[in-house]
All heavy atoms as an XYZ file, in Angstrom:
933
protein
N       0.827     -1.188      0.030
C      -0.033     -0.001     -0.024
C       0.865      1.234     -0.002
O       1.956      1.221      0.608
C      -0.868      0.057      1.266
C      -1.784     -1.081      1.467
S      -2.677     -0.914      3.023
C      -3.327      0.698      2.934
N       0.373      2.310     -0.674
C       1.116      3.549     -0.554
C       0.971      4.089      0.855
O      -0.080      3.959      1.499
C       0.447      4.568     -1.528
C       0.566      4.200     -3.002
C      -0.049      5.251     -3.851
N      -1.457      5.509     -3.612
C      -2.494      4.795     -4.147
N      -2.181      3.838     -4.998
N      -3.730      5.092     -3.911
N       2.063      4.667      1.364
C       2.064      5.198      2.729
C       1.563      6.649      2.621
O       2.320      7.556      2.397
C       3.427      5.123      3.349
C       3.444      5.569      4.798
O       2.438      6.177      5.261
O       4.466      5.389      5.499
N       0.261      6.810      2.836
C      -0.363      8.145      2.687
C      -0.169      9.030      3.902
O      -0.688     10.155      3.903
C      -1.799      7.962      2.379
C      -1.980      7.300      0.988
C      -3.398      6.972      0.645
O      -4.279      7.156      1.492
O      -3.586      6.555     -0.486
N       0.630      8.570      4.873
C       0.990      9.492      5.967
C       2.005     10.550      5.430
O       2.224     11.599      6.046
C       1.598      8.771      7.112
O       2.829      8.179      6.812
N       2.570     10.246      4.268
C       3.462     11.190      3.555
C       2.549     12.104      2.732
O       1.741     11.628      1.912
C       4.410     10.426      2.665
S       5.477     11.446      1.609
N       2.697     13.417      2.925
C       1.778     14.403      2.317
C       1.697     14.258      0.784
O       0.623     14.257      0.196
C       2.214     15.805      2.738
C       1.291     16.866      2.197
O       0.053     16.759      2.494
O       1.761     17.826      1.557
N       2.845     14.155      0.110
C       2.817     14.121     -1.320
C       2.239     12.809     -1.852
O       1.666     12.768     -2.919
C       4.158     14.453     -1.980
C       5.325     13.597     -1.599
C       6.252     13.842     -0.595
C       5.774     12.412     -2.229
N       7.179     12.865     -0.566
C       6.905     11.967     -1.564
C       5.264     11.620     -3.281
C       7.594     10.792     -1.919
C       5.966     10.479     -3.645
C       7.082     10.068     -2.950
N       2.356     11.720     -1.075
C       1.719     10.491     -1.486
C       0.220     10.618     -1.377
O      -0.529     10.168     -2.273
C       2.244      9.309     -0.610
C       1.493      8.037     -0.936
C       3.756      9.123     -0.858
N      -0.286     11.261     -0.320
C      -1.716     11.532     -0.204
C      -2.231     12.374     -1.331
O      -3.342     12.158     -1.822
C      -1.994     12.157      1.197
N      -1.426     13.316     -1.779
C      -1.846     14.154     -2.924
C      -1.954     13.280     -4.205
O      -2.873     13.536     -5.016
C      -0.851     15.307     -3.132
C      -0.889     16.345     -2.072
C       0.191     17.381     -2.295
C       0.220     18.397     -1.118
N       1.368     19.312     -1.275
N      -1.049     12.361     -4.378
C      -1.163     11.444     -5.550
C      -2.453     10.618     -5.453
O      -3.160     10.475     -6.469
C       0.078     10.541     -5.636
C       1.315     11.392     -6.046
C      -0.144      9.434     -6.682
C       2.634     10.673     -5.947
N      -2.785     10.166     -4.294
C      -4.040      9.403     -4.086
C      -5.192     10.305     -4.504
O      -6.153      9.836     -5.154
C      -4.205      8.945     -2.662
O      -3.090      7.989     -2.402
C      -5.490      8.219     -2.429
N      -5.137     11.572     -4.145
C      -6.205     12.499     -4.535
C      -6.340     12.622     -6.052
O      -7.421     12.814     -6.570
N      -5.192     12.625     -6.754
C      -5.207     12.680     -8.204
C      -5.794     11.425     -8.822
O      -6.462     11.450     -9.850
C      -3.806     12.894     -8.762
C      -3.141     14.240     -8.442
C      -1.668     14.226     -8.920
C      -3.899     15.402     -9.097
N      -5.550     10.270     -8.178
C      -6.044      8.987     -8.708
C      -7.543      8.771     -8.481
O      -8.211      8.158     -9.274
C      -5.299      7.858     -8.007
C      -3.931      7.456     -8.456
C      -3.338      6.435     -7.532
C      -3.936      6.918     -9.886
N      -8.020      9.231     -7.319
C      -9.392      8.929     -6.884
C     -10.497      9.153     -7.918
O     -11.379      8.284     -8.103
C      -9.689      9.679     -5.589
N     -10.471     10.232     -8.646
C     -11.571     10.446     -9.632
C     -11.622      9.378    -10.726
O     -12.617      9.237    -11.393
C     -11.275     11.814    -10.236
C     -10.342     12.497     -9.255
C      -9.561     11.383     -8.611
N     -10.554      8.648    -10.925
C     -10.458      7.673    -11.993
C     -10.781      6.237    -11.557
O     -10.965      5.358    -12.373
C      -9.068      7.677    -12.651
C      -8.741      9.003    -13.263
C      -7.911      9.916    -12.601
C      -9.217      9.316    -14.537
C      -7.595     11.139    -13.201
C      -8.883     10.571    -15.109
C      -8.094     11.455    -14.455
O      -7.762     12.646    -15.017
N     -10.862      5.992    -10.265
C     -11.005      4.643     -9.739
C     -12.337      3.980    -10.169
O     -12.315      2.775    -10.408
C     -10.896      4.622     -8.210
C      -9.521      4.826     -7.689
C      -9.438      4.724     -6.212
O     -10.521      4.544     -5.535
O      -8.351      4.818     -5.689
N     -13.401      4.733    -10.211
C     -14.674      4.119    -10.527
C     -15.012      3.010     -9.566
O     -14.816      3.149     -8.351
N     -15.420      1.880    -10.089
C     -15.762      0.774     -9.253
C     -14.667     -0.310     -9.271
O     -14.905     -1.448     -8.903
C     -17.099      0.160     -9.613
C     -17.152     -0.416    -11.029
O     -16.132     -0.217    -11.783
O     -18.140     -1.003    -11.428
N     -13.436      0.080     -9.652
C     -12.336     -0.872     -9.665
C     -12.139     -1.354     -8.193
O     -12.183     -0.590     -7.271
C     -11.047     -0.172    -10.113
N     -11.978     -2.671     -8.027
C     -11.743     -3.179     -6.666
C     -10.459     -2.632     -6.097
O      -9.425     -2.755     -6.705
C     -11.704     -4.688     -6.851
C     -11.720     -4.966     -8.276
C     -11.954     -3.689     -9.025
N     -10.543     -1.995     -4.943
C      -9.340     -1.340     -4.342
C      -9.225     -1.805     -2.903
O     -10.205     -1.836     -2.163
C      -9.445      0.172     -4.415
C      -9.699      0.742     -5.821
C      -8.574      0.597     -6.741
N      -7.538      1.509     -6.264
C      -6.282      1.421     -6.619
N      -5.895      0.555     -7.500
N      -5.394      2.246     -6.125
N      -8.059     -2.125     -2.462
C      -7.796     -2.561     -1.094
C      -8.249     -1.535     -0.097
O      -8.877     -1.899      0.918
C      -6.275     -2.828     -0.935
C      -5.930     -3.189      0.460
C      -6.089     -4.465      0.910
C      -5.424     -2.253      1.344
C      -5.773     -4.815      2.209
C      -5.085     -2.543      2.634
C      -5.239     -3.882      3.068
N      -7.968     -0.256     -0.305
C      -8.265      0.743      0.675
C      -9.732      0.920      1.010
O     -10.073      1.532      2.006
C      -7.582      2.090      0.315
C      -8.187      2.758     -0.890
N      -9.334      3.491     -0.828
C      -7.826      2.753     -2.195
C      -9.639      3.954     -2.054
N      -8.715      3.504     -2.869
N     -10.637      0.427      0.154
C     -12.066      0.511      0.444
C     -12.401     -0.293      1.696
O     -13.415      0.016      2.314
C     -12.890      0.031     -0.717
O     -12.879     -1.379     -0.832
N     -11.638     -1.328      2.003
C     -11.889     -2.149      3.170
C     -12.986     -3.199      2.937
O     -13.270     -4.017      3.838
N     -13.578     -3.207      1.773
C     -14.656     -4.146      1.537
C     -14.168     -5.618      1.589
O     -14.993     -6.531      1.882
C     -15.296     -3.857      0.187
C     -16.070     -2.586      0.202
C     -16.735     -2.186     -1.062
N     -17.449     -3.297     -1.676
C     -17.692     -3.383     -2.969
N     -17.311     -2.442     -3.799
N     -18.345     -4.410     -3.438
N     -12.913     -5.860      1.402
C     -12.394     -7.223      1.481
C     -12.574     -7.803      2.878
O     -12.583     -9.065      3.056
C     -10.899     -7.275      1.101
C      -9.999     -6.567      2.045
C      -9.666     -5.220      2.004
C      -9.396     -7.135      3.183
N      -8.819     -4.956      3.048
C      -8.620     -6.089      3.822
C      -9.329     -8.390      3.754
C      -7.897     -6.269      4.994
C      -8.538     -8.583      4.907
C      -7.877     -7.537      5.484
N     -12.729     -6.957      3.905
C     -12.847     -7.416      5.291
C     -14.237     -7.985      5.616
O     -14.407     -8.713      6.568
C     -12.551     -6.258      6.256
C     -11.144     -5.782      6.252
C     -11.045     -4.585      7.204
N      -9.763     -3.984      7.103
C      -8.785     -4.193      8.015
N      -8.976     -4.973      9.051
N      -7.621     -3.601      7.866
N     -15.252     -7.587      4.839
C     -16.631     -7.956      5.125
C     -16.861     -9.456      5.373
O     -17.515     -9.840      6.316
C     -17.563     -7.426      4.072
C     -17.652     -5.895      3.993
C     -18.563     -5.468      2.837
C     -18.160     -5.294      5.304
N     -16.329    -10.336      4.553
C     -16.598    -11.789      4.795
C     -16.016    -12.248      6.151
O     -16.524    -13.185      6.718
C     -15.874    -12.456      3.615
C     -15.823    -11.464      2.566
C     -15.641    -10.131      3.289
N     -14.940    -11.612      6.596
C     -14.295    -12.033      7.865
C     -15.139    -11.558      9.073
O     -15.175    -12.201     10.115
C     -12.914    -11.502      7.935
C     -11.986    -12.156      6.989
C     -11.659    -11.466      5.813
C     -11.432    -13.370      7.235
C     -10.806    -12.067      4.895
C     -10.538    -13.965      6.337
C     -10.245    -13.333      5.152
N     -15.826    -10.413      8.909
C     -16.563     -9.830     10.015
C     -17.745    -10.691     10.454
O     -18.181    -10.680     11.600
C     -17.002     -8.415      9.722
C     -15.845     -7.449      9.639
C     -16.200     -6.052      9.159
O     -17.408     -5.811      8.864
O     -15.271     -5.224      9.065
N     -18.288    -11.411      9.497
C     -19.466    -12.275      9.800
C     -19.170    -13.757      9.703
O     -20.069    -14.560      9.671
C     -20.637    -11.904      8.903
O     -20.250    -12.102      7.568
N     -17.894    -14.078      9.664
C     -17.485    -15.485      9.455
C     -17.605    -16.288     10.749
O     -17.238    -15.882     11.836
C     -16.054    -15.542      8.976
O     -15.670    -16.887      8.872
N     -18.162    -17.526     10.593
C     -18.171    -18.474     11.667
C     -16.906    -19.340     11.597
O     -16.659    -20.167     12.474
C     -19.355    -19.391     11.585
C     -20.703    -18.646     11.638
C     -21.813    -19.641     11.546
N     -21.556    -20.662     10.538
C     -22.514    -21.380      9.933
N     -23.725    -21.231     10.245
N     -22.187    -22.250      9.010
N     -16.156    -19.188     10.525
C     -15.023    -20.067     10.271
C     -13.638    -19.469     10.552
O     -12.710    -20.221     10.798
C     -15.081    -20.555      8.808
C     -16.406    -21.201      8.488
C     -17.286    -20.537      7.669
C     -16.731    -22.442      8.995
C     -18.533    -21.130      7.407
C     -17.919    -23.031      8.685
C     -18.840    -22.362      7.896
O     -20.046    -22.972      7.602
N     -13.551    -18.150     10.496
C     -12.255    -17.518     10.670
C     -12.335    -16.341     11.637
O     -13.383    -15.653     11.683
C     -11.690    -16.995      9.317
C     -11.369    -18.059      8.373
C     -12.224    -18.411      7.362
C     -10.146    -18.772      8.500
C     -11.913    -19.438      6.476
C      -9.869    -19.822      7.613
C     -10.737    -20.128      6.613
N     -11.273    -16.118     12.340
C     -11.201    -14.946     13.230
C     -11.031    -13.694     12.415
O     -10.775    -13.724     11.228
C     -10.001    -15.097     14.217
O      -8.787    -15.012     13.513
N     -11.229    -12.543     13.081
C     -10.979    -11.270     12.418
C      -9.477    -11.193     12.107
O      -8.634    -11.549     12.921
C     -11.373    -10.109     13.348
C     -11.010     -8.761     12.764
C     -12.864    -10.198     13.659
N      -9.143    -10.751     10.896
C      -7.688    -10.645     10.514
C      -6.889     -9.700     11.437
O      -7.338     -8.616     11.739
C      -7.731    -10.104      9.112
C      -9.144    -10.335      8.605
C     -10.003    -10.286      9.806
N      -5.729    -10.168     11.837
C      -4.826     -9.311     12.617
C      -3.699     -8.876     11.649
O      -3.134     -9.685     10.931
C      -4.212    -10.103     13.784
C      -5.263    -10.433     14.819
C      -4.698    -11.093     16.039
O      -3.520    -10.816     16.357
O      -5.381    -11.894     16.666
N      -3.376     -7.595     11.688
C      -2.428     -6.992     10.700
C      -1.036     -6.815     11.269
O      -0.855     -6.536     12.448
C      -2.970     -5.660     10.249
N      -0.087     -6.965     10.410
C       1.326     -6.552     10.634
C       1.725     -5.732      9.441
O       1.267     -5.980      8.317
C       2.242     -7.782     10.683
O       1.901     -8.629     11.749
N       2.537     -4.727      9.649
C       2.953     -3.851      8.553
C       4.481     -3.750      8.486
O       5.123     -3.658      9.511
C       2.349     -2.450      8.732
N       4.972     -3.772      7.300
C       6.407     -3.676      7.068
C       6.644     -2.515      6.070
O       6.128     -2.545      4.955
C       6.948     -4.982      6.453
C       6.665     -6.221      7.242
C       6.905     -7.447      6.389
C       7.501     -6.254      8.464
N       7.417     -1.496      6.478
C       7.661     -0.379      5.567
C       8.762     -0.711      4.542
O       9.645     -1.489      4.822
C       8.124      0.731      6.509
C       8.743      0.013      7.631
C       7.968     -1.285      7.797
N       8.651     -0.123      3.389
C       9.719     -0.182      2.375
C       9.526      0.993      1.397
O       8.514      1.630      1.422
C       9.766     -1.554      1.629
C       8.527     -1.863      0.888
N       8.411     -1.571     -0.450
C       7.349     -2.404      1.257
C       7.225     -1.946     -0.866
N       6.565     -2.451      0.146
N      10.509      1.219      0.618
C      10.481      2.331     -0.323
C      10.921      1.898     -1.716
O      11.796      1.053     -1.847
C      11.385      3.473      0.142
O      10.959      4.029      1.311
N      10.318      2.495     -2.713
C      10.776      2.322     -4.110
C      11.574      3.541     -4.420
O      11.024      4.650     -4.447
C       9.542      2.185     -5.006
C       9.829      1.888     -6.434
N       8.911      1.875     -7.378
C      11.011      1.665     -7.054
C       9.468      1.600     -8.553
N      10.737      1.506     -8.387
N      12.869      3.378     -4.669
C      13.767      4.508     -4.822
C      14.151      4.644     -6.316
O      14.437      3.642     -6.993
C      15.060      4.293     -3.968
C      16.003      5.439     -4.162
C      14.709      4.187     -2.517
N      14.130      5.852     -6.751
C      14.530      6.128     -8.166
C      14.172      7.539     -8.560
O      13.790      8.351     -7.685
N      14.249      7.862     -9.804
C      13.903      9.190    -10.265
C      12.389      9.387    -10.073
O      11.603      8.429    -10.161
C      14.293      9.350    -11.735
O      13.396      8.599    -12.542
N      11.957     10.658     -9.847
C      10.524     10.902     -9.755
C       9.740     10.464    -10.975
O       8.628      9.935    -10.892
C      10.451     12.414     -9.566
C      11.774     12.807     -9.014
C      12.748     11.860     -9.597
N      10.330     10.577    -12.154
C       9.685     10.157    -13.375
C       9.405      8.660    -13.342
O       8.327      8.212    -13.713
C      10.545     10.515    -14.599
C       9.878     10.225    -15.921
C       8.747     11.182    -16.284
O       8.641     12.281    -15.714
O       7.945     10.770    -17.141
N      10.351      7.873    -12.830
C      10.207      6.390    -12.842
C       9.317      5.980    -11.735
O       8.382      5.171    -11.950
C      11.582      5.745    -12.708
C      11.518      4.237    -12.875
C      12.875      3.581    -13.002
N      13.747      3.829    -11.905
C      13.777      3.023    -10.850
N      13.009      1.956    -10.764
N      14.609      3.273     -9.842
N       9.528      6.425    -10.462
C       8.781      5.860     -9.336
C       7.437      6.521     -9.132
O       6.615      5.978     -8.348
C       9.627      5.868     -8.044
C      10.891      5.058     -8.188
C       9.921      7.247     -7.564
N       7.196      7.660     -9.769
C       5.905      8.312     -9.645
C       5.147      8.232    -10.984
O       4.135      7.561    -11.119
C       6.018      9.741     -9.131
C       6.595      9.721     -7.713
C       4.661     10.426     -9.132
C       6.918     11.095     -7.137
N       5.655      8.910    -12.002
C       4.922      9.061    -13.273
C       4.750      7.678    -13.917
O       3.631      7.242    -14.193
C       5.600     10.060    -14.213
C       4.802     10.155    -15.542
C       5.704     11.431    -13.546
N       5.869      6.985    -14.177
C       5.761      5.674    -14.873
C       4.917      4.694    -14.060
O       4.128      3.950    -14.636
C       7.160      5.085    -15.144
C       7.957      5.830    -16.138
O       7.404      6.759    -16.778
O       9.173      5.587    -16.287
N       5.121      4.691    -12.761
C       4.384      3.751    -11.905
C       2.871      4.008    -11.992
O       2.086      3.074    -12.174
C       4.857      3.932    -10.472
C       3.910      3.444     -9.359
C       3.786      1.935     -9.345
N       2.890      1.542     -8.254
C       1.591      1.302     -8.437
N       1.018      1.469     -9.584
N       0.871      0.942     -7.382
N       2.441      5.245    -11.908
C       0.991      5.531    -11.881
C       0.359      5.503    -13.268
O      -0.831      5.227    -13.392
C       0.703      6.762    -11.081
C       0.910      6.519     -9.629
C       2.092      6.904     -9.029
C      -0.039      5.797     -8.915
C       2.318      6.626     -7.689
C       0.189      5.469     -7.558
C       1.359      5.916     -6.945
N       1.136      5.654    -14.289
C       0.606      5.496    -15.648
C       0.338      4.017    -15.938
O      -0.404      3.697    -16.844
C       1.558      6.075    -16.701
C       1.625      7.616    -16.750
C       2.631      8.053    -17.802
C       0.234      8.207    -17.025
N       0.956      3.117    -15.124
C       0.740      1.654    -15.333
C      -0.413      1.130    -14.546
O      -0.779     -0.036    -14.727
C       2.037      0.903    -14.982
O       2.198      0.857    -13.579
N      -1.019      1.944    -13.690
C      -2.223      1.504    -12.952
C      -3.309      1.206    -13.991
O      -3.530      2.000    -14.883
C      -2.685      2.548    -11.940
C      -4.049      2.205    -11.339
C      -1.637      2.741    -10.848
N      -4.004      0.040    -13.890
C      -4.894     -0.417    -14.915
C      -5.897      0.636    -15.347
O      -6.110      0.846    -16.561
C      -5.594     -1.679    -14.467
O      -6.387     -1.443    -13.281
N      -6.573      1.289    -14.434
C      -7.661      2.218    -14.832
C      -7.060      3.537    -15.364
O      -7.787      4.247    -16.040
C      -8.674      2.469    -13.728
C      -8.088      2.897    -12.400
C      -7.805      4.240    -12.131
C      -7.898      1.972    -11.382
C      -7.323      4.648    -10.931
C      -7.409      2.392    -10.142
C      -7.104      3.717     -9.927
N      -5.792      3.809    -15.157
C      -5.130      4.953    -15.770
C      -4.619      4.554    -17.149
O      -4.833      5.271    -18.095
C      -3.962      5.489    -14.894
C      -4.493      5.982    -13.537
C      -3.214      6.582    -15.635
C      -5.462      7.135    -13.583
N      -4.025      3.368    -17.274
C      -3.476      2.885    -18.532
C      -4.618      2.763    -19.580
O      -4.346      2.890    -20.775
C      -2.765      1.585    -18.353
N      -5.834      2.510    -19.108
C      -6.975      2.301    -20.031
C      -7.592      3.652    -20.489
O      -8.470      3.604    -21.354
C      -8.012      1.436    -19.348
N      -7.162      4.745    -19.970
C      -7.737      6.032    -20.333
C      -7.367      6.409    -21.785
O      -6.322      5.961    -22.299
C      -7.172      7.132    -19.436
C      -7.636      7.164    -17.993
C      -6.803      8.219    -17.188
C      -9.089      7.429    -17.850
N      -8.192      7.218    -22.428
C      -7.804      7.709    -23.738
C      -6.501      8.507    -23.592
O      -6.190      9.090    -22.529
C      -8.959      8.685    -24.089
C     -10.110      8.259    -23.200
C      -9.534      7.693    -21.981
N      -5.715      8.560    -24.661
C      -4.376      9.143    -24.644
C      -4.372     10.599    -24.111
O      -3.512     10.974    -23.338
C      -3.719      9.110    -26.037
C      -3.304      7.708    -26.426
O      -3.192      6.847    -25.505
O      -3.071      7.505    -27.604
N      -5.341     11.413    -24.522
C      -5.336     12.816    -24.060
C      -5.585     12.912    -22.535
O      -4.968     13.728    -21.868
C      -6.328     13.662    -24.835
C      -7.758     13.184    -24.690
O      -8.016     11.986    -24.517
O      -8.650     14.051    -24.753
N      -6.458     12.076    -22.021
C      -6.710     12.092    -20.573
C      -5.522     11.548    -19.801
O      -5.161     12.029    -18.742
C      -7.978     11.280    -20.267
C      -8.538     11.647    -18.892
C     -10.030     11.370    -18.818
O     -10.634     11.085    -19.835
O     -10.547     11.466    -17.724
N      -4.903     10.508    -20.341
C      -3.682      9.957    -19.739
C      -2.565     11.006    -19.708
O      -1.845     11.152    -18.706
C      -3.229      8.685    -20.546
C      -2.411      7.731    -19.740
C      -1.993      6.523    -20.549
C      -2.982      6.117    -21.589
N      -2.593      4.874    -22.280
N      -2.440     11.758    -20.760
C      -1.451     12.825    -20.834
C      -1.745     13.910    -19.782
O      -0.828     14.365    -19.107
C      -1.436     13.411    -22.236
C      -0.300     14.334    -22.543
C      -0.195     14.742    -24.026
N      -1.374     14.727    -24.827
C      -1.729     13.672    -25.639
N      -1.023     12.667    -25.763
N      -2.856     13.712    -26.342
N      -3.020     14.269    -19.608
C      -3.363     15.241    -18.575
C      -3.031     14.748    -17.182
O      -2.564     15.488    -16.278
C      -4.828     15.633    -18.668
C      -5.143     16.597    -19.794
C      -6.536     17.210    -19.688
N      -7.598     16.198    -19.692
C      -8.189     15.746    -20.799
N      -7.788     16.174    -22.005
N      -9.166     14.916    -20.734
N      -3.281     13.446    -16.952
C      -2.955     12.895    -15.665
C      -1.445     12.924    -15.403
O      -1.001     13.285    -14.337
C      -3.489     11.435    -15.564
C      -3.193     10.788    -14.289
C      -3.917     11.083    -13.109
C      -2.170      9.849    -14.154
C      -3.613     10.497    -11.916
C      -1.894      9.235    -12.951
C      -2.595      9.580    -11.841
N      -0.661     12.550    -16.416
C       0.799     12.614    -16.319
C       1.263     14.028    -16.038
O       2.174     14.228    -15.201
C       1.466     12.009    -17.552
N       0.652     14.973    -16.700
C       0.998     16.386    -16.454
C       0.722     16.804    -15.044
O       1.480     17.545    -14.418
C       0.291     17.306    -17.485
C       0.803     17.166    -18.890
C      -0.099     17.827    -19.917
O      -1.123     18.457    -19.536
O       0.213     17.755    -21.121
N      -0.399     16.355    -14.492
C      -0.754     16.658    -13.083
C       0.279     16.087    -12.164
O       0.696     16.724    -11.145
C      -2.134     16.178    -12.794
N       0.744     14.837    -12.423
C       1.819     14.274    -11.590
C       3.091     15.088    -11.700
O       3.767     15.369    -10.680
C       2.082     12.822    -12.034
C       1.002     11.769    -11.710
C       1.344     10.463    -12.359
C       0.800     11.660    -10.184
N       3.460     15.437    -12.916
C       4.714     16.248    -13.089
C       4.581     17.628    -12.431
O       5.580     18.120    -11.910
C       5.014     16.341    -14.592
C       5.463     15.040    -15.179
C       5.862     15.142    -16.623
N       6.264     13.801    -17.126
C       5.582     13.101    -17.970
N       4.429     13.604    -18.494
N       5.997     11.915    -18.365
N       3.369     18.244    -12.408
C       3.206     19.528    -11.735
C       3.405     19.310    -10.248
O       4.048     20.144     -9.573
C       1.786     20.076    -11.984
C       1.686     21.072    -13.095
C       0.378     21.786    -13.105
N      -0.802     20.930    -13.020
C      -1.370     20.321    -14.044
N      -0.848     20.390    -15.234
N      -2.445     19.575    -13.860
N       2.880     18.222     -9.688
C       3.080     17.922     -8.261
C       4.571     17.763     -7.951
O       5.084     18.334     -6.999
C       2.317     16.666     -7.857
C       2.545     16.179     -6.458
C       2.017     17.205     -5.433
C       1.894     14.827     -6.228
N       5.255     17.041     -8.808
C       6.692     16.819     -8.615
C       7.437     18.168     -8.665
O       8.357     18.414     -7.842
C       7.267     15.834     -9.656
C       6.699     14.429     -9.438
C       8.779     15.806     -9.651
C       6.896     13.471    -10.619
N       7.095     19.021     -9.566
C       7.745     20.293     -9.720
C       7.460     21.312     -8.638
O       8.248     22.174     -8.311
C       7.367     20.942    -11.076
N       6.296     21.157     -7.979
C       5.869     22.185     -6.974
C       5.918     21.741     -5.574
O       5.946     22.596     -4.662
C       4.461     22.683     -7.323
O       3.527     21.581     -7.262
C       4.393     23.353     -8.692
N       5.904     20.443     -5.296
C       5.910     20.027     -3.902
C       7.334     20.176     -3.348
O       8.306     19.719     -3.962
C       5.492     18.552     -3.791
C       5.315     18.124     -2.375
O       6.357     17.812     -1.676
O       4.180     18.098     -1.894
N       7.459     20.802     -2.172
C       8.812     21.042     -1.638
C       9.631     19.765     -1.336
O      10.858     19.864     -1.362
C       8.542     21.874     -0.372
C       7.101     21.862     -0.138
C       6.420     21.367     -1.364
N       8.956     18.679     -1.103
C       9.687     17.443     -0.809
C      10.098     16.696     -2.094
O      10.851     15.755     -2.054
C       8.845     16.504      0.030
C       8.690     17.028      1.470
O       9.615     17.684      1.944
O       7.604     16.817      2.047
N       9.606     17.175     -3.259
C       9.921     16.489     -4.554
C      10.661     17.414     -5.501
O      11.476     16.912     -6.279
C       8.612     16.034     -5.218
C       7.791     15.006     -4.451
C       6.455     14.782     -5.201
C       8.560     13.694     -4.316
N      10.404     18.668     -5.474
C      10.942     19.629     -6.453
C      12.483     19.588     -6.480
O      13.123     19.711     -5.446
C      10.458     21.047     -6.056
O      10.980     21.934     -7.009
N      13.003     19.441     -7.679
C      14.422     19.502     -7.865
C      15.190     18.227     -7.472
O      16.427     18.197     -7.586
N      14.488     17.231     -7.040
C      15.168     15.967     -6.601
C      15.397     15.061     -7.804
O      14.519     14.868     -8.643
C      14.228     15.221     -5.584
C      13.774     16.041     -4.408
C      14.711     16.042     -3.236
N      15.171     14.736     -2.810
C      14.542     13.978     -1.887
N      13.456     14.401     -1.277
N      15.049     12.829     -1.547
N      16.604     14.548     -7.831
C      16.952     13.532     -8.866
C      16.489     12.136     -8.481
O      16.315     11.282     -9.315
C      18.429     13.568     -9.183
C      18.881     14.829     -9.872
C      20.378     14.803    -10.212
O      20.887     13.694    -10.430
O      20.983     15.878    -10.277
N      16.370     11.955     -7.179
C      15.950     10.647     -6.657
C      15.026     10.835     -5.512
O      15.181     11.760     -4.681
C      17.221      9.926     -6.191
C      16.939      8.494     -5.764
C      18.194      7.736     -5.448
O      18.653      7.833     -4.277
O      18.779      7.035     -6.328
N      13.978     10.044     -5.432
C      12.980     10.073     -4.353
C      12.797      8.638     -3.843
O      13.052      7.649     -4.557
C      11.656     10.684     -4.759
C      11.770     12.131     -5.134
C      11.022      9.885     -5.871
N      12.349      8.556     -2.624
C      12.011      7.276     -2.013
C      10.490      7.273     -1.830
O       9.983      8.009     -0.969
C      12.759      7.049     -0.675
N       9.814      6.513     -2.643
C       8.322      6.465     -2.561
C       7.997      5.472     -1.459
O       8.318      4.277     -1.562
C       7.734      6.017     -3.867
C       6.291      6.254     -3.982
C       5.805      7.233     -4.833
C       5.352      5.542     -3.228
C       4.478      7.481     -4.921
C       4.007      5.804     -3.302
C       3.556      6.772     -4.134
N       7.323      5.916     -0.379
C       7.075      5.031      0.767
C       5.850      4.110      0.574
O       4.790      4.559      0.152
C       6.825      6.018      1.929
C       6.280      7.211      1.264
C       6.913      7.276     -0.115
N       6.061      2.871      0.917
C       4.999      1.886      0.874
C       4.979      1.123      2.215
O       5.964      1.138      2.958
C       5.253      0.820     -0.215
C       5.016      1.333     -1.599
C       6.025      1.861     -2.372
C       3.754      1.264     -2.202
C       5.836      2.298     -3.666
C       3.539      1.699     -3.498
C       4.567      2.220     -4.204
O       4.378      2.686     -5.487
N       3.871      0.460      2.475
C       3.714     -0.467      3.572
C       3.192     -1.757      3.047
O       2.188     -1.768      2.353
C       2.680      0.091      4.635
C       3.150      1.199      5.474
C       2.177      1.571      6.591
N       0.819      1.126      6.391
C      -0.191      1.860      5.876
N       0.059      3.090      5.470
N      -1.408      1.404      5.746
N       3.866     -2.835      3.397
C       3.332     -4.169      3.058
C       2.576     -4.599      4.292
O       3.118     -4.630      5.387
C       4.471     -5.174      2.735
O       5.161     -4.714      1.578
C       3.878     -6.542      2.495
N       1.301     -4.854      4.076
C       0.459     -5.336      5.203
C       0.213     -6.814      5.022
O      -0.176     -7.258      3.957
C      -0.873     -4.527      5.286
C      -0.613     -3.093      5.639
C      -1.892     -2.350      5.953
O      -3.007     -2.977      5.913
O      -1.781     -1.173      6.290
N       0.434     -7.563      6.106
C       0.166     -8.981      6.135
C      -0.899     -9.256      7.161
O      -0.895     -8.624      8.244
C       1.450     -9.746      6.473
N      -1.823    -10.124      6.844
C      -2.929    -10.441      7.754
C      -2.894    -11.891      8.095
O      -2.631    -12.743      7.219
C      -4.250    -10.066      7.050
C      -4.376     -8.560      6.909
C      -3.828     -7.940      5.786
C      -5.011     -7.809      7.853
C      -3.915     -6.583      5.641
C      -5.103     -6.436      7.730
C      -4.568     -5.803      6.601
O      -4.636     -4.445      6.461
N      -3.231    -12.165      9.303
C      -3.304    -13.552      9.815
C      -4.693    -13.780     10.426
O      -5.200    -12.952     11.203
C      -2.207    -13.767     10.870
S      -2.252    -15.422     11.561
N      -5.318    -14.859     10.026
C      -6.615    -15.283     10.576
C      -6.421    -16.674     11.197
O      -5.575    -17.484     10.739
C      -7.657    -15.403      9.490
S      -8.044    -13.837      8.708
N      -7.219    -16.972     12.125
C      -7.215    -18.300     12.756
C      -8.540    -18.992     12.383
O      -9.608    -18.390     12.467
C      -7.138    -18.174     14.289
C      -7.211    -19.538     14.947
C      -5.827    -17.477     14.672
N      -8.419    -20.246     11.923
C      -9.633    -21.000     11.663
C     -10.296    -21.354     12.971
O      -9.647    -21.879     13.881
C      -9.274    -22.274     10.885
C     -10.489    -23.034     10.429
C     -10.125    -24.229      9.619
N     -11.335    -24.973      9.384
C     -11.715    -25.403      8.221
N     -10.944    -25.224      7.167
N     -12.806    -26.064      8.067
N     -11.576    -21.018     13.097
C     -12.305    -21.277     14.325
C     -12.827    -22.686     14.436
O     -12.995    -23.391     13.447
C     -13.468    -20.274     14.458
C     -13.069    -18.806     14.377
C     -14.295    -17.913     14.359
C     -12.171    -18.434     15.574
């Protein structure tokens, strides 16, 4: 998962949100519903491990988000506008502007359930 406790990562999520539509997304939390009413499994317990994708802003931000399925499926002109919005964020955000390399923060979440 993107670590949205980082301000610029949260801004990227804001840019993505209008395009998500009904695409199944982890952050919606809907995946938890079957566990909440299950007679067979306990409620999932989470562990989180931080890591970063390090590289140029163009590679770890622009290229990465242009490959998201619902962005990649956009018409070319809309995809171009989305890429321009990402590049504007990179150019104007004080934590990204002028940087040759950035560390994009992620959290890997692992869940454990017990069969009841």
